C-alpha positions in Angstrom: 62.5 -2.2 14.0 61.6 -1.8 10.1 62.9 1.2 8.5 60.3 3.9 7.6 60.7 3.4 3.8 60.1 -0.3 4.0 56.9 0.2 6.2 55.8 2.5 3.3 56.6 -0.2 0.8 54.5 -3.1 2.8 51.5 -0.9 3.7 50.0 -1.4 0.1 50.6 -4.9 0.4 49.1 -5.3 3.7 46.1 -3.1 2.6 45.7 -5.3 -0.5 45.7 -8.5 1.6 43.3 -6.7 4.0 40.8 -6.1 1.0 41.1 -9.5 -0.4 40.5 -11.3 2.9 37.7 -9.4 4.0 36.0 -10.0 0.7 36.7 -13.3 1.4 35.3 -13.6 4.8 32.3 -11.9 3.5 32.0 -14.7 0.7 32.8 -17.4 3.4 30.1 -15.9 5.6 27.5 -16.0 2.9 28.2 -19.7 2.3 27.4 -20.3 6.1 23.9 -18.6 5.5 23.6 -21.0 2.5 24.2 -24.1 4.7 21.8 -22.6 7.3 19.1 -22.4 4.4 20.0 -25.7 3.1 19.5 -27.1 6.4 16.2 -25.9 7.2 15.2 -27.0 3.9 16.4 -30.6 4.3 14.4 -30.6 7.9 11.3 -29.1 6.1 11.3 -31.1 2.7 13.4 -34.2 3.1 12.4 -35.2 6.6 10.3 -38.2 5.3 12.9 -39.6 3.0 15.4 -39.8 5.8 13.0 -40.8 8.6 12.3 -44.2 6.6 15.3 -45.4 7.7 15.2 -44.8 11.4 12.7 -44.8 13.9 13.7 -41.0 14.8 14.5 -38.1 12.5 17.7 -37.9 10.7 20.4 -35.5 12.6 21.7 -34.6 9.1 19.7 -31.1 8.7 20.9 -30.4 12.1 24.4 -30.8 11.2 24.1 -28.5 8.3 22.2 -26.0 10.4 24.9 -26.1 13.1 27.9 -26.0 10.5 26.5 -23.1 8.8 25.8 -21.1 12.0 29.6 -21.9 13.0 30.6 -20.9 9.6 28.6 -17.6 9.9 30.2 -16.6 13.3 33.6 -17.4 12.1 33.2 -15.4 9.0 32.3 -12.5 11.0 35.5 -13.2 13.3 37.5 -13.2 10.1 36.2 -9.7 9.1 37.0 -8.5 12.9 40.5 -10.2 13.0 41.3 -8.6 9.5 40.3 -5.2 10.3 41.8 -5.5 13.8 45.3 -6.9 12.2 45.7 -9.2 14.9 48.5 -11.7 14.0 47.2 -14.4 16.4 43.5 -13.8 15.6 44.5 -14.3 12.0 46.2 -17.5 13.0 43.1 -18.8 14.7 41.0 -18.0 11.6 43.5 -19.7 9.5 43.3 -22.8 11.8 39.5 -22.7 11.7 39.7 -22.7 7.8 42.1 -25.6 7.7 39.8 -27.6 10.1 36.8 -27.0 7.9 38.9 -27.7 4.8 39.6 -31.2 6.3 36.1 -31.7 7.6 34.5 -31.0 4.3 36.9 -33.1 2.1 36.3 -35.9 4.2 32.6 -35.6 4.1 32.6 -35.2 0.4 34.8 -38.1 -0.2 32.8 -40.3 2.0 29.4 -39.3 0.7 31.0 -40.4 -2.9 32.7 -43.8 -1.6 29.7 -45.0 0.3 26.7 -44.1 -2.0 26.0 -47.7 -2.9 26.1 -48.9 0.9 23.8 -46.0 1.3 21.5 -46.8 -1.4 21.5 -50.7 -0.3 20.9 -49.7 3.5 17.8 -47.3 2.2 16.3 -50.0 0.4 16.6 -52.7 3.2 15.2 -50.2 5.7 12.3 -49.3 3.0 11.6 -52.9 2.7 11.4 -53.3 6.6 9.2 -50.2 6.9 6.6 -51.5 4.4 6.4 -54.9 5.9 6.1 -53.6 9.4 3.5 -50.7 8.3 0.7 -50.3 10.5 -0.6 -46.8 9.7 0.1 -45.2 12.7 3.7 -45.0 13.8 6.3 -42.6 12.3 7.8 -45.1 9.8 4.3 -45.6 8.3 3.8 -41.9 8.0 6.8 -41.5 6.4 6.0 -44.5 3.9 2.5 -42.7 3.1 4.4 -39.5 2.6 6.8 -41.0 -0.1 4.0 -42.8 -2.1 1.6 -39.7 -2.1 4.4 -37.2 -3.0 6.5 -39.3 -5.5 3.2 -41.1 -6.8 4.8 -44.6 -6.2 3.3 -47.8 -4.2 5.3 -50.6 -2.6 8.9 -51.2 -3.0 9.2 -52.3 -6.4 5.4 -52.0 -7.1 2.1 -52.3 -5.7 2.1 -56.0 -5.3 4.8 -55.8 -2.5 1.9 -55.0 -0.2 0.3 -58.6 -0.7 2.3 -60.5 2.0 2.1 -57.9 4.7 -0.1 -58.3 7.8 -1.3 -54.6 7.1 -2.8 -56.0 3.5 -4.7 -58.9 5.0 -6.4 -56.7 7.3 -6.9 -53.5 5.5 -5.7 -53.7 2.1 -3.3 -51.6 0.2 -2.8 -48.2 2.0 -4.5 -45.1 0.6 -1.6 -43.3 0.1 -1.1 -45.5 -3.0 -4.4 -44.4 -4.7 -4.0 -42.4 -7.9 -7.3 -40.3 -7.0 -8.1 -41.1 -3.0 -11.7 -40.2 -3.4 -12.3 -42.7 -6.0 -10.2 -45.5 -4.3 -12.7 -48.0 -2.8 -11.9 -50.2 0.2 -12.9 -53.2 -1.8 -10.6 -52.3 -4.5 -7.3 -51.8 -2.2 -8.2 -55.5 -0.6 -8.2 -56.9 -4.2 -4.5 -56.8 -6.1 -6.6 -57.4 -9.6 -8.8 -54.5 -8.9 -6.3 -52.3 -7.2 -3.8 -52.4 -10.5 -6.0 -49.9 -12.1 -6.4 -47.9 -9.0 -2.9 -47.5 -7.4 0.5 -46.2 -8.7 2.0 -48.7 -10.8 5.8 -47.6 -10.3 7.5 -48.8 -7.0 8.9 -46.0 -4.7 12.5 -47.7 -4.0 13.9 -46.5 -7.3 12.5 -43.1 -7.0 13.6 -42.6 -3.5 17.2 -43.6 -4.4 17.3 -41.2 -7.4 16.0 -38.2 -5.0 18.8 -39.4 -2.5 21.5 -39.8 -4.9 20.9 -36.4 -6.5 20.7 -34.7 -2.9 23.9 -36.8 -2.1 25.6 -35.4 -5.3 24.6 -32.0 -4.6 25.9 -32.1 -1.1 29.2 -33.7 -2.0 29.6 -31.1 -4.7 29.1 -28.3 -2.3 31.1 -29.9 0.3 34.2 -30.0 -2.4 33.6 -26.5 -3.7 33.7 -25.0 -0.2 36.6 -27.2 0.8 38.9 -26.0 -1.7 37.6 -22.7 -1.3 39.0 -22.5 2.2 42.5 -22.8 0.6 42.3 -19.4 -0.6 41.4 -17.9 3.1 44.1 -19.9 4.6 46.8 -18.4 2.2 45.3 -15.0 2.7 45.2 -15.0 6.5 48.6 -16.7 7.0 50.1 -13.9 4.4 48.7 -11.2 6.2 49.6 -12.4 9.8 53.3 -13.0 8.4 53.5 -9.4 6.8 51.9 -7.9 10.0 54.5 -10.0 12.2 57.7 -9.4 10.2 57.1 -5.8 9.5 55.7 -4.7 13.0 52.8 -3.0 11.3 50.2 -1.7 13.4 46.6 -1.3 12.2 44.7 1.7 13.1 
């Protein structure tokens, strides 16, 4: 049992650690809310860019939403554990922060190291989506969305549609038209006439630019949040040790 004088000396330290850890937990909780928002935004806004690569939608937005939800829950748990002053809860909180730190560090490094492979995969799958375009399936809808939103046509340029089966039967898709209302079927079936009616820029360079910019944002957020966890781990461990060593009971 520690002496009364020692307990009086350690009480301000514990109070200070509590204040910092609660502040940290609230900020940590806020990062969870941000991840939730980014996940929802990714689901709504970037669906088309990811769905070109696969027949089904990517799970990336759901991962962000799930991660954000878990962080929100543990952020609140951290506040509760700090107010309660429970050493085992604080250790559990520190363990969770360690896992988050490692996961986000790996995610950030992986995104940086494999960015070129991701670009190559995206190019290959986009070419495949254009070559197998039929105007009715999900990948065709994704191609149309990209061409319409990014104001581009084909992979490198509009002539990439020439060898496709869709062009032989229907011409270049209307999603390539600068002005759909003035883009005639006759013009879309003739590469020479189409030159003045469709977007001249290919989509792959624009798509990879969008993907790279978003990978950069995600990697930056991952690294930032990852190293932010170190502060929480340090505070949680220190507070747990002080409470245990000094047998301090929180009220």
